[in-house]
Phi, psi and omega in degrees: 000138181245120176262151184282114179212152188290346180298333179264358187259342187077199181290140181298318178232083183287155180271124183285128178301158185303317185291328178288320178300315177300317182297320179297318178298318179299311182301316184283316184284318190263310188272315192243071176071013174052051180287111186255150175279346178278146181250124177258032181293163178300143189247157176293162184282352174265152183292151179291154178288124181284174182285169181298337190271002182290131175220167175235170182293332183266342182236113175079000180287152180238149183228146174272116188248137174272077184271152172275115183302138176284179185300321181294314180298314181299320180295319180292322178297313180297319181295320180294318180294321180292325184285327188231006180065037183288132179254326181238113191230139178244121177256114186252121178250129179248125181233161177270186184294347179257006178088004181273148177303138183255086180294142179089351176292159179246146183233145177217139176243120180245148177271136175280335180234150179282133178265154184290315183267155179289149179286145179293143178293158180296145178239180183301131174086004181210162179257195184229153175291150178066023176232147174282126183242135181265130182285138178276191185295335179272000178074014189243141173226135178251134183223128171281131184232153176287138180286161175058029176240141177283123186245141172253115180253123183227156179217149175220160185291167179300150178295148175085005178225162182272116174227163178291165184301166182312137176254141185209163176206153178260143175200164177224132181254144176278158178304132178081000183278144169242124184227142176251134175237153182235126179245132181258122177241112188258153168271145179291154179213159179114174179256125180270137181240131178226160179224122181255126182225163172292134185293339183265306186258355177076007180287143182293149179246122180266155174076014178285131180278130179246119181238134172288149174272118183302152182306323183295342183265349181295139182092350177277170181298140179263160178148175183304324181299322178286315185295321186279348186272351180350170184264091179042222179248008180294128177074012182271137171242160183230149179289146180273190184296339178266007179081004184265153174211158176220156169203161183274122180297328180295333179270316183272331185079159173266157185147265179207161178211167179238147174245124182224145174197160184298141175067013177238155177283123178302147181234131170258135184222160179282145178237113178194203190297340183294347178255014184278343181269114181296339178279345180227068181293155176293127183272124179241115181261124181248133182262151169296134182277160174252165182225140176243125179233162178167191181224137176252122180257147174088011180283138175234019181205157178301141183212161176231154174253132183234150173233133182233128171250116185295149185301325185290346175276353188255354186278098180236112184298133175091349179275154182285330183280075181269084185277152182264357182198193178296150170264133182228129173247150175209151179212147180284152172267129182300128184290341183270303185251000177075012182278159176208158173219119180248103188255171177073023184283147179286121180278162174059025173227145180295130180239127174268122184256131180226147170254124186234142169244099189066236179267355184274131177272117180271320179213157175209142177293135180291332174237146176296145177270143174236115183257155179269156178303129179080357183289146175237102187253147181257137178223119180243135181230155169231123183286348182262352183251180181125166184269161170260120177264118183255113185252129176249128178260128179228160174274187184296342179259004178092006180280128179302144183242120179269159176069022179266127176284125180239133178255143172253123183242150167298149180301331180293344181267005186300321180298323182286325177299322182282320187266331182215068186301332181289339183256351181295147188252099183287151175276326180207161182215155175192158180255144181290148179274193184298335178268007178080020187244142170223143182241143174241127186251156177070030181278123184281159179303145179140185178264127177236174174215148179235150180205140174285155180214145179289146174288151180302139176079007182287148181291154182304320184292346178250358182294145187255134175289132184279073180278132186268136173236125181274142181230123178256123176253115181269154176304134180093347178294136174256328178221142178225131180263143176214158180224136175241141180259129184260118175244125185246145165068023179264119184223162169231132182226160179177202180213167181230145178226161175275188185292345177261004178088006179275144180302143178223133184226186177083004181262169179266132175257132183237131176239128182236131183289130178263129176077033178183158180278115178196148178285163177285157175240149186227152175205161177247126181293144176290168182294338177274007176090352181280149178215159179210127186228133183158190355289146187240157168291145180295145179138198184263133182233143173267122183247129179214162180252148180214140168198151178244122179235152183273345178205163181111166187247002182280109184258154182299155178280170172293144178292156179240138173262114189229144174279154173299147185099350178294133182240353186234034178298142179235116175256118182248113176293159184231171178283126180243205181231173175215156177210165173229154186210158176220155170266136183225149170280119186293342182268311183269342185077005181294137176280134189244155173267152180163216181235143175239141182228123181250121188233128173239357185143176185296343180260003177209092182225119187241149176237144175216149177273116177286138181239161179279340190258337184206160179291159175260130185261147173229115181245172178062040183275133173293130179306135181161199182255133183235152170248133182243112179244162181206157175224124180282164181298339179269006175095354177287147185238160176202166181207145170236120185259158169068036176285123180262124177245139181236155183305129178079007185260147175242124175261114188272130167040072174286126180269129178249100179286140182250155180219159180302145178233193178232199183223149174234125174267117182253144179226134180230136171222127181186175183290334177277150184301317186222158167230147176265132183243129177247140169251111187239150175211123179054043174081007180243132175275110179274324184217139170208149181195166175269145178234124179285147178301133180088004183239163173252157173213135181263120184241143176287149182208150175289157179289151180105196181280128179230158176256126175260116184246117174266132181226129179245122180281132183257356179101135176070190179242153176281184184297336179270000178090010178265148179303136179283119183204158172251135186236135173232131182240147179217139179256130179228159178257125182255125179239148181296133179083358179241163178243116176280157183241139174218132186229137173235116176246121183239126179256338182285171180250000000 
């Protein structure tokens, strides 16, 4: 019997490695309807809150100064050199914004390259490389450093006070050199202005409590539990009848703060220079919260009910609630009657609901719940009931397979099982017996999926392809049968070269099954250009290389259709083109921040972040015709059509003028978790994003008649090599100041 517990599940929210994250973006954006995690929805008219690391040359910038050491500094340098025979010395002075020594600040010197010999331990009068050093009353720290090495010197303010983010600079010292550098670490100043409104109708909200997040809490998990736990009423300010509030940055500091009020979802937001203009306060939209209530039967131990909204569902450009991690709510289950109430839940976002006893997961919803604003939904569970799912593992000829590890996943994880099986989070696991059978007990009604998986350390020739089988458990079911087919040792291998035949590596290899439902597989080529991808289902696969670079002429090769078992595939990169682009205000000529999208078709779609200070580059472009669209941070849109790129050519600084646009509210309901929605006009995709079933999403759109295209990916490629998908299109009229509506309701499976 297999009980649901985290020991077999790994981390609840594992961190996806960089190559898998890139691969997922590729699969979604390029191959399968270009489903992106970025949201190009319409944005508020105030600028988005920037990250903690934003600085300017006049505020918080640091400079390497050729200062003449004062008497104190010179004496300390001489003493240190005499005591330890130091030949290459770095004197680091940390000052505040007024030029005074910043006692208690910390300094660190890091090496950009690994040195062969070990660093000397610290001696009297000096510190050590790769160690945190505390600045004394004179603001000075002395460090012996290896010569001819690139060094990163950084400083941050004293603990327990509000200072701007770490300040740093790069430098290299010659043998025997003594150099002094000065780092400025400032405290924030000015009056911060904010505006709190209802997320739906935009009406101001009065009486909202605004609390700064103390320095000790920065870097901790964000969410309602953190936001609601604030420190009594000390330092709290509240919004007035017009929804506005102000506070002194010198008192609150820049970093983050929370907005809380009854029956609303708490919001954590960034606090920095973007709120200093009283005419452009930071806009904070607060939603009506949802509530989950119910009863748990059969409990014999203390338990809690939890709801988790994954971080990737929260990333909305331009919104104030810029959270750094998953949102987690929890409430105790009453020990007497088993009742619970989980309040303050985020509506219109997928929530994973779990019943936990300590660290052990007793139950989990097979599909994420999506609640409406203000909704109060009932959920009842019994830990003693549920169906038995009996899974039989067989090979391609139907012979039962013993000793096969089988995972049980929630239905909501099906996309991850197909696209990133190593990162999917199973609810339960078990190995098949001599008859090829494994059973999972206590499985609640809903859609689940099972898949075989290779044991750790197994040889390639025995590795199992992660083929997904969906299992539906209906209310009242006591037993459900399922079968998984085990395919072992199917791989495709080869190498890649550039246009001159030299090995090229470091790119992502993507394999997509032709003529069948199967997820894509990904691998990263070695530096010598060789790659190996699998284990795969037997058959024909389309193999292609992908990478996105901001400059350069090396473009991806043509894709190859290859059978499993191929060992000598050759991917040859070709000479491409490159271009740079900016978003501009057509009246003032001002360069704008936002997003740029370069489109040549479903197999070449690039994204870049437009900046105010420099052009955005796109390199490695396959020669051809491109459409370049953009959306500024204030929601204005623009497009340049028909850009011709030729091999070896550079198109310099293409200007994309923007104009006011409108908005389309899209709604999707269907059996699949997500649909990809495109907003198109005259053959150009201006906006696209994924929409979860049961939710709405507000997307920016150009004015006039636009096509709203809903696309659901079905897995794999059809016989002609195109992604298998169902498409529904709707035409709407977009007018300035209005919100157009588009709805897709799907009842089939």
